[in-house]
N, C-alpha and C positions, 0 to 999 in steps of 0.2 A: 642867057645859053642857058643853064642850067637849070633853070627853071621848067624847059619843055620838057627834061626825064622824068618830073615826076608824072606827068602824065599818064608814065607807062608803071610804076613802081611807087605806091603810097600806101600808108596802115589806115591812113582814115578814109578814102573812096579807092576800093579795088573791086574792078567786074567780078559777077559775082561766079564767072569760067575763071576766076583766075583764083589762087588762094591767097591770104590774107598772111603776110609775111610774119613769120612766128606764133602764128596760131595754131599747128598743127591737123589741118583740115585734111578732106579727104572728098576725093571727088564721087558726087552720086549719080545713079544711072540716068539721069537728064544732060550730063555736062557740068552742073555747078558744084562749089567746093562749098562744103557745112562742113560741120564736129560730128564728131563717131562715137557714139555713147558707149560706156562702160557694160561689162557683160552683165551686172545686176539690172541696169536699165531695159537691155533688150530684153533680159529673162521676163524681167515685168514684161513688157510689152506682149511678147508671146503668149502669157499666160492669159493675158488679158482680151487682143485680138486676134494671136494666133496666125497662121498662112497659108490659110483655106483659099486656094483659086490661083493664089500669085495678086499678080498687082499689074500695071499698063506698064512697068520697065522690068519688071520680074517673073520667072514660074513660079509657079508655088515650090518645086524641087529645089529651084536654088534657093528660097528663101526657107525652105527647111532643112537642108542641108547647113545655112548657115546658123539655123539653130541651132542644130545639136553642137555644131561647135560651139556657141555661146555656153550653152551647158555642158560640154566636155574644161572650157575655160573654168566656169563658175564650181565645178566640184574640185578641180586642179587648185583652186583657191581657198573652199571653204565647204565639204561637202554638207556638213552640219544644216548652214545658213542655206544653201541650195536647195533641199529638201525641205526644210523648213517654210521656204518662201512659198512653196512649188501648194503644201496645206496651206499655207495662210490665205493665198489670193480663194483655194478652192474651196473652203470651208467656209470662209467670209461671203462667199455672193459678190465680190466684185466684177467677175468677169463674167461675161453674157454666155459663153460655153463653159462645160467642163471638162471637153474634150482635150481642149491644150493642156490641162495639170495630170491628165488620165496619161497622156500621151508622155509628158516629161517625165514623170516617172516609173512608167515601163519601161526607157529608154534608160536609166539610169540604174535599172532595178536588171536590165538584161546586156548593158557595158562596164558597167563601174570596175576598176583593175579589185579595188579592195572587195572583198568579200565583207566587212563591217559597212560599208555604205550600200551596196546591196541588201543587208538586211536590216537596215535604219529604212530602204527606199520602201522593201516588202512590207516592214511594220507599220509606215503611212500609209497604205494601200487602203483598208478601213475606213482611214478618214476620207479619205478623194473618192475613193470608190464603195460611194452612200448606196446607192441602190442595185439591183440586178442589173441593170443596163449599162451601168458601169464597169461594172465588173466585167460582165464581156466583154466590151469594149480593150479594158486591160489584158485579157488574156490574147485576144487578136494582135494587140501591140506588142507584147514582152516577147510574144513567140518568133516575134521580127528577128529577135536580140539573142534567145535562150533557149535552151529544151527544158523540158520538164525536170528539174533535179529537185535535189531534197529541200533546198533554199525554197524554191518556189513553190514546190507541194504544201511548205509547212506556210508559208504566206499567204497562200488562197484558202489553206482550210478555218485557218481564222478569220476567215472573213464570214463564215457560217460558224463555226462555235463560239466566236464571243457574243454572239448575239443572244437574244431572249428568244423564247421557244417562239413565243408569238410574233416577234419581229420578224424574224426567220420564215415562219407559214404564210406573211404576208407579203415576204420580197418572194419567195419561188413560186408565189401562183400570181402575182401581180405581173411578174417581171419575168416570162418565161423562159425568152428566147431574143436571140440576136444576132449578127453578122455571123451566123451558121454555129453559134452555140447556143445549148440549153444547161440548166441547171445539172440536168443528169450525164452531162458531158463534160463540165468542170467537176463533179463530183468524184468521177470515174477516174480524171484526171490525180486530182488533188487528194483523196482517200481520207476525209477527217474521222476523226474517233470521236464518238459522242455517246451519251448514255441518256437515259428515260425523256422528255418530252422532246430534246433536241435530237437525238436519235429515230422519234416517232417522225420526225420531220422529213427529215433525211429518209428514212425509208418510204414515206410519201411519195417523194421527187424519183427514188432511184428504184424501188419495187412497186410501183402502186399496186399492182394485184394485190401484193401480201399483204397492205398497209390495213386492209378492212380488218385482216385478222390480228395484227399486231396494235392496232389502237385501242389495245385494251390497258394499257399504262396508265391513263387517266379518262374513262371513257366518257365520262360527263365534262371534261372541263372543257376551258374556254379555244385552246388548240384543238382538240379534236372537233369539236362543235364547227369551231371556223373552219375546219379542214372538209367536215363532211358538208358544210353550206356550200362552198366551194364545189364539189361535185355534185350536189343536188342541183344546183343551178344546170348543168349541161345538159340535164334528163327535164331540167321542166317545161312543162307545156304549156302554161299560160301566166300572162304579165304579175297576176295577184300573188302567185308564188316567188317568183325574182321580188318584186317591192319588200312581200315581207323579209327573206335573206337579204334583202338590202336592209332593213330596218332593222333587225336583228341582232345580226353578224356582221355590220358593216363593207359588205360586198360594193366593191367598187365597178370603174365603168371597164375595165380590162377582165373584172369576172364574168359579164354577160353576155350569154350568146348572141351572136347578131341579130336573130330574129326577133330580140327584143328591145333592139335599138333605135324602133323609130315609135314607142311607145311615151306618149306623154308622163302617166304614171311613174312607167322608169326612171325616167329622167327627173323626175320630182323628187323623189325617194333619192336619189343620186347624188341630187344638186344640196339636197340637208346639211351634208357635214363634208361635201367636196373643198377637198384646198386648192388658192387662186390659182398656183400653174394648171390643174387642169381645169378649172374654170375657164380661165382665160382659150384653155386647147378647143373648148367644147364648145365655145359661144355660139358659135356658127350654128351647130347641129342646134342647140335648143333652141336658136329662134327658129330655124326652117320649121322642126317642127311643134309650134306653136306656145311652148313652154315661156318664153321671153318673146313678152309684144308690149306695144304702148299698154303702161298701167296695168300690165299685170303684176302680181304681189310679187312673186320670183323677179324680179326687176329690182326692187328697193334690196332683197338680198345680194344680189349679185353688187348693186352699186356699192352695197356698203361694205362687202369683204374687198374689192377692187381701192377702195378707198381708207383700208385699216391700212397706216403706217408700218403700224407693228407688225402686224399678221407678215405683210408684205417680206418685212426684212428679214422675219424670223424663218420663212418659208425659201426664202431665198431669192425674188420672184425677181429677174434681172430687168431694166430700165426696156432693153433692146428688145428682148423677149415681148412684153410689153408693146413698143412702136409698132412691130412687124403684128402682130395679131392684129393690133387697131387699125391698121392700112386694110390688111385683108379681110375685118371682118366691116370694115367701112366702105367695100369693095361689093360687099354681098355674095358674094360665091368663093369658094376654094381654088387651092391649085391646082386640084388632079379633081374628077371625077364629075359629077353632075348639080352636085350639091349645091341652091343657092337660099337668098335669104334677102330677106327684106332689113335692113339694120337698125336699130331700135337706139335714138338719138340717144338719152339718155346714159346707154351703155357707152356709146362712142365716146362719149363726153367724159366717163369713170374711167375709160382705158387712158382718157388722155392726162387727167391725173393723179392715175396710176403710176404713167410714166414720168412725172417730176415726184412724187413722192418715192419714187425706189433708189433716189440717190439721198446721199447723207445729209441731214437739215441742217443749213445752216440759219445764221442772222443775217442782215444785207450786210456788204464792210462801209458802203457810203462813199466810194472811193469810186471814180470817172472810169467806165471801162470800155473800150475799145476793142471791138468784137471784128476780128478779119476773117473772113471764110474763103478761101480757099476755092476757086469755082474754076482750074484751071482744066485743060483738057485732060489728063493725066488724075483726076481726082472722079472720072465718072466711068474707069474702069472694072470693073470687080465688082468684088460684093466689101464691105465691110466687117472685120470680125466675122465674117463667114458668115454673114446674116442677107436674106433679099434688099440688100438697100447699099446703094453707093455710098464710096467715101465723102462726096459732095454733099450727096445728103443727110450723111451722117454727121457731116460738120455743121451744118444750119441746125439739125436740132439740139445739140451740144452745146451751140451758140444761144437756141433758146433756154435751156437751161440757165443759162449766166442772166439773158433777160429777165428771167423770172424769179431770180434771186439779187439780182442788184436795180433799182431804181433807175439808177444814170449810167447806162447801158447804150451803146449807140452799135450798130449796126453794119456793117458793109462790104462789098466783094472784090474779090479779088484774081487776077491774072497775069496777063504781063501789062491790065494797067486794070482802074477801078472801076467797078464794075455798081450800079446802084441796084441793090437786093430789094429795096422797098419793105423788109423785114421788122418787125415794130412785137410789142407785146401781145398786142391785139392777134396776131396770128397763131393758126395752128398748128399743130407739128406737121398735117401735113401740105399745108400752104407754106411753111415754108422752107421744108425739102423743096416742094415745087416751086418754087423762085431759086432758089438755089441750082437746080438741075437744070432749069428752063435756059440759065445764062453759064451752062459749064459749058468753055471752049479755052483755047488758046495758050501762051506759056505762062510761066511761075514766074511772079516777083513776090517774094513774099517781104520785103522790105518799102512793098506800099503803104502797107498799113499807117507807117509812122510816117514817111514824105507826104500822104494825104493829110494825116494832123499837124504835122509844122506847117505844111503851105495854106493851112484853113484857120493854124493859128486855135485849135483846140486841144484844151484843157487834159490830156490823160494820166490817168496814175498807171493805170495797167494796160497793156496791150496782150491782148489774146488772140494767138495764130492758129487758127484750125489749116491743118495742114498734111501734107503726104512727105512733107522735107525733100521732095523733089525741085527745088529751086532753081534758076538758073540763069534768067534774061535780066537782071538788074545791074545798073549799071554801080551798085555798090552791094555791101552784104547787109544782112541784118542785124548784126551787131554794132555795126556802124551807121547805119539809120537809127537805129536807136540814141547811140550817145550822137548822134546829130541831133536830135532831139532834144533829148536832157540837156546838153551845152545850149541849144536856141532859147528856151523854152524856160529852162531854170527849173523844171521839175524833173524830180529823181523818178522819172517811171520805170515802170517795171514790165518786163515780157514772159508770160505763158505760154510754150508751146505747145500745143497738143497734139499729139500724133498720131494721124487715122489709120496708118498703115505700118503692120509689125514689122521694119526695115530698122536698119542702127544706123538712122543719120538724126542729126536734131540742127536745126536753126539756132539752138542756142548755144549762149558760148561758156561752157564749163565753168571756167575763172571769172565769170560775173554773175555775183550774188544775189544780183539785180534780174538775174534769167532762171527758167525753173523747166522741166520737162514733164508733159505729164501722157499718161497714155488715155487713148479716147476711149469714154463709154465703162470708163472706172467707175464704179458708183462711189466711191472715195474721194472724188476730181473735190466737189463742192466745199468741203472744210478744211483738205490740204491744202486747194486756192486761196481760202481766205484766210488760212496761215502766214501764207506767203505773202500773198497782197499786205498784211497787215506788221511784220516782220520789220 
């Protein structure tokens, strides 16, 4: 008679809509019970994935409020570690966007109760806000939390005065305005004090008419000549003049008047020293005007740049940026306007290779990987990491990183049942994403991968589950299914849970050393995963 009671309570087999006794689980927004990550993991997820657009189950506002609660908790525990984490994620290029780090830093600089912590945050602005656009975003965010007191003015002033004169000249001319801010606006708030060439650059920004008289500080110097060239470009009447300014003074696309941006010669000159991020952004334009076409000499230059792993890492070119660019380039038209082009196959292939090169390179582990891609309905909603790609598509292309790294990898889809995606190492990023998205429906049972492997007698060393953590429909939890597999197969299989949405949920039991959380689209994933697998 007592046996019937175990149908209602068991630590080995518990429906996902019920918490496992003794496991301290929380309920996710789909009604299932999962584990809650600590504030450091939650902060890391925000810095990598952000909260842009919210998710199927939660609005952007709800997620952002959860995030600032997380930042407050982290600050209370260790403010120095919190700021260092923001700086490390930002400067290492591990996140698809820098916006999330900028917001977090602005929040701390504006709300921290300790003046010392606010000062530490302002000291980090120069590292996180590396270009003028970042600075404008920071100013917009920080104003939501504080006024322009002495600490903020001095911190912003250092952004200008801690640079070399030439670096500052390039910044103020390339990134001139954003979000209603210009450098003149910021300088009038911050009042930086400078002498010599630095002061000349500041005069150029704030008092352009008087600068022509003031530039006598070093009339033949590099900085003065560069600023003079920028001004010359504004009144140039022919492309030959623009090309000379590009070649002699290093002018970039942002310095060039609109009427010259359909000239092949101008783009050819720009492309010569164009960094990879700008190159990726302008591939469609350069193809549309005929600079890039099959067998054209410049195609070789583009391919060489896009497949230079060291250069991509140095320039912080994130794989998600490359993926979005590749999808748009392959479509042959922009999202706005009438610009269209015929994609060059070699350029498309170079972008695909650049995507994989953007992740930390590792040697294959030789382990057997079961890659479970969540294709349930919630994974199709919204954007992953603020990019125009669903969590479902993102999960599929992240799985492809493992497929291309590990020779012994199998990919399967799951929702409330198993789904045959047909993804193999021969798939392109586009075809893998399409296969996942076309099978996107149903509820979520993240334990199905372990059940499937056990039912089919598959020898698995590592289960990689790519999900938003909103699992609820299974008759047992993921940790229980993994333990079933371990016990019945005799293999000490591990679980790598890849989170594709910036919430606080996890399917991995934090007390099980054989389970680990990862943030989707973290460029350090392959190397961290390899270390975890081989422990």
